[in-house]
N, C-alpha and C positions, 0 to 999 in steps of 0.2 A: 724192549726186546722184540725182534721181528718174529712174526708167526710163520715166516717162510724159510725153507731150508736153503742152505748154501748150494750153489750149483743149479738152482731151479731154472735159470735161463741160460745155461751153458749152450754155446753155439748160436744163440738167438741174436738178432741184430736190432738195435733200438736207436731211433732217431728222435732227438728232442729239439724242436724249434723254440728259441728263446731260452735255451738251456745253459746260459752263461752265468746266471745268478739266481738267487732266491729259491722259490719253490721248484722251478724247472731244473735247476742245478741239483737240488736235493733228489729229485726223481731220477736224474741221470746217474748220480752216484749210487743210488740203491740198486738200480738195474745192473750196474757194473759190478757191485759187490756180490750180486747173485749170478755172475758169470757171463753176462751179456757183453757183446761187442757194441760199444756205445759211441754215437756221434752227436755232438751238440753244435747248434748253429746260432749265431747272433750277428748283429750288424757290425760290431767292433772286432777287427781281427785280433787285436791284442787280448781282449777279454775272452775271445773264443779259445785262443791258445792257452791262456792261463786256466780257463775252466777245464780244458782237457787234461792239463797237467795235474790239477787238483783232483780230478776224478780218478786218474791213473788207469791201471788195467788195460793199457793200450788204447784208450779213448782218443778220438779225433775231434778237433775243433775247427769249424769252418765259418767263414764270414759270408753271409748273404742276408738280404732284406726280405722278409716274408711278403712285403707289398709288391715285390717284383717276382712274378710267376716264373719267368725264365731263369732267374738267379737261384730261386729255391729248388727248382727242378734240376738245375745243373749240380747243385750240392748233393741232391739225392742220388743222382746218377753216379757221382763220384763215390759216394758211400757204397752203393751196390757193386761198383767195380772193385772196391777195396775189401768189403766184408761179405758181399752177397746180398740177396734180396732181404727186405726188411720184414720183421715180425711185429714190431711195436713202433708206432709213430705218435708222438705227443706234440700237440700244437699249443704252445703256451706263451708266445710273444704277446705283449700287451702294453698299452700306454694309458695313463690316467693322470688327472689333476682335478682339483676342486675349482669349479666355476659355475655361476648361474648361467642359464641359457642366454640371457640378454647380455652377459659379460663375456660370451664366448664367440669367437669369429667362426664363420662357416668353415674356414680352413682348419681350425682347431678341432671342430666337431668331426670333420671328414678324416682328419689324421687318425683319431682314435678308432673310428669305424674301419678305416683302411688297415690298420695294424691288427686289430682284434678279429673282426669279422671277415674281411676280405683275406687277411693273412691266414686264417684258419681254413678258408675255402682253398686258397692256393696250396697250402701244405697237404691237405687231404686229396684234392684233385690231382696234384702233382705226383703223389706217391702211389696211386691206385694200381698201376700196372707194374709197379716195382715191389709188390708185396708177395710174401709167401702165403699159402693157404692158411686160413684160421688166424689171420692177422688181427691185431687189436689197435684201433685208433682211439686216442683220448684227447679231447679238447679241454683246456682249463678255462672254465667260465667263472661266474661269481653270482652272489645272491642278488645283485642289482638286476639280474635277468628277470626276476619275478617280483622283486620288492622295489618299487620306485623310491628313489633317494634324491632329495634336493641337492643341487650342485653337481649332479652326476648324469645329466641327460645323455651325454655322449656314451658313457660306459654302460648305462642301462640299455640304450638302444643296441649297442654292439653285442653285449652279452645275451640279450634276448634273441638276437639273430643267431648267435652261436648255438644256443639251446635248440632252436628249431632246425638249424642245419644238421646237428647231431641226429635228430630224430628222422629227418628225411633221408640222410645218407644211410642210416641203419636200415631203413625200409628198402632202399634201392640196392644196397651192396651186399646184403646177406645172400647166401649162407656162409660164404668164405671170409667175409670181413665183418668184424663187430665194431660198432662205433658208439662210444659213450663219452660222457663228460664228467668232470669233477668240479664241484663248486666249493672252494675252500671258504671257511669263515675267516675271522681275524686270526692271522698266523704270525707268531712272534718271529722276529729276525728277518722280516721281509721289507723291501723298499716301500711297498704299499702301506704297511703299518707305520713305517717311519714318517711317511708323509701325512697320513690321514688319521693316525690314532691320537686320542686325548692323552694328557699328562697328569701326573699327581693324583689329586682327589677325583678328578674326572675319570681317570683310568680305573680307579677302584669302582666307581659307579658303573662303568662300562662292563666290568667283570660281573657285577651283580645282575645285569640284564641277560647274561648268557646262562642257560640252564646248567651247564657244566662248570661255570664260575671261573673260567680261565681262557686264555688264548690257546690256540692249537700250536703244534710244532710242525716244522717242515717235514720231519720224518713221518708224521702221521698222514700227510698228503702223499708222500712217496709210497707208503704201504698201501694206500688206496689204489694207486696206479698199478702197483704190482698185482694186487688182487684182481683188478679188472682185466689184466693181461694174462692171468693164470688160468689153468684148467678149472679152477674153482668157480670161475665166472663164465664158463663156456656157453651158458644159456642166457647171458646178460648182454643185451644190446639195446640201443636207443634210450639208455637210462642216464639221468643226471644224478650223480651220487653227491649228496651234501655231506661235506666233512667239516662241520662248523660248530660243534658243541651244542647244537640246537638253537643257534642264534637266530635262525630264520623263523622260529616258531612264535616269536614275540618277546615282549619285555618280561622276563622272569622275575625282575625285582618288584613288580607290582603284585605278585601273588602273595596272599596270606593263607598259608596252609595250616595255621594253628587252630583254625575253627572248622574242623572237619565234621562230617555228619556221622552220627553213630547209629548203628542198627538197632 
């Protein structure tokens, strides 16, 4: 159940880059349910149209590549002409795969950095003069930004860059624009978990490592995005909000809490 009332974003305009699937589509849906005029952007025109239809509430789906500044800027200008200036901009387009550094081509590394990091810059830089006052910008990052992970050199580098970009833009663009990030943990029903998650007994062991003993839900990330864009977070900027069940804290399965200290 949501903690936010219906109509909270009535009349607001929300733009979600990478909003045709997974976490970003869930975010777009939630804003639409709360009354916002929503636009989603993805590289595939058919997926963009299907996402808009799934979101409903008059949502628009556009096709452009976040790596192409001119294309993403044109999509934003179209949305502003249609709906008006934007109040919330979410940059969530991402690419990832498992590969050791020595098994990864320079082009493969560059592609992920280009989509994730350069794409986030393009989205945020492109929207700046198309925003209403008190706008909320949200980058979708990941735990790899702060926790190195084997087979993820490209994603670690890209997400670390996103975290620092969020902080710098928060410094430069206040007081009328707030810039934050959301760092999801393992989220069920996403393409990333389908590609990277363990199966069977290994999955059960993975749950044990997480303090909350489960994977998260897409709706929980969407609620975090709503919070960061609401009046409740009006003094929050430059923050990376971990929504990960505590998974970045370390391996909870190694803890033995049965031998506590008594006073």
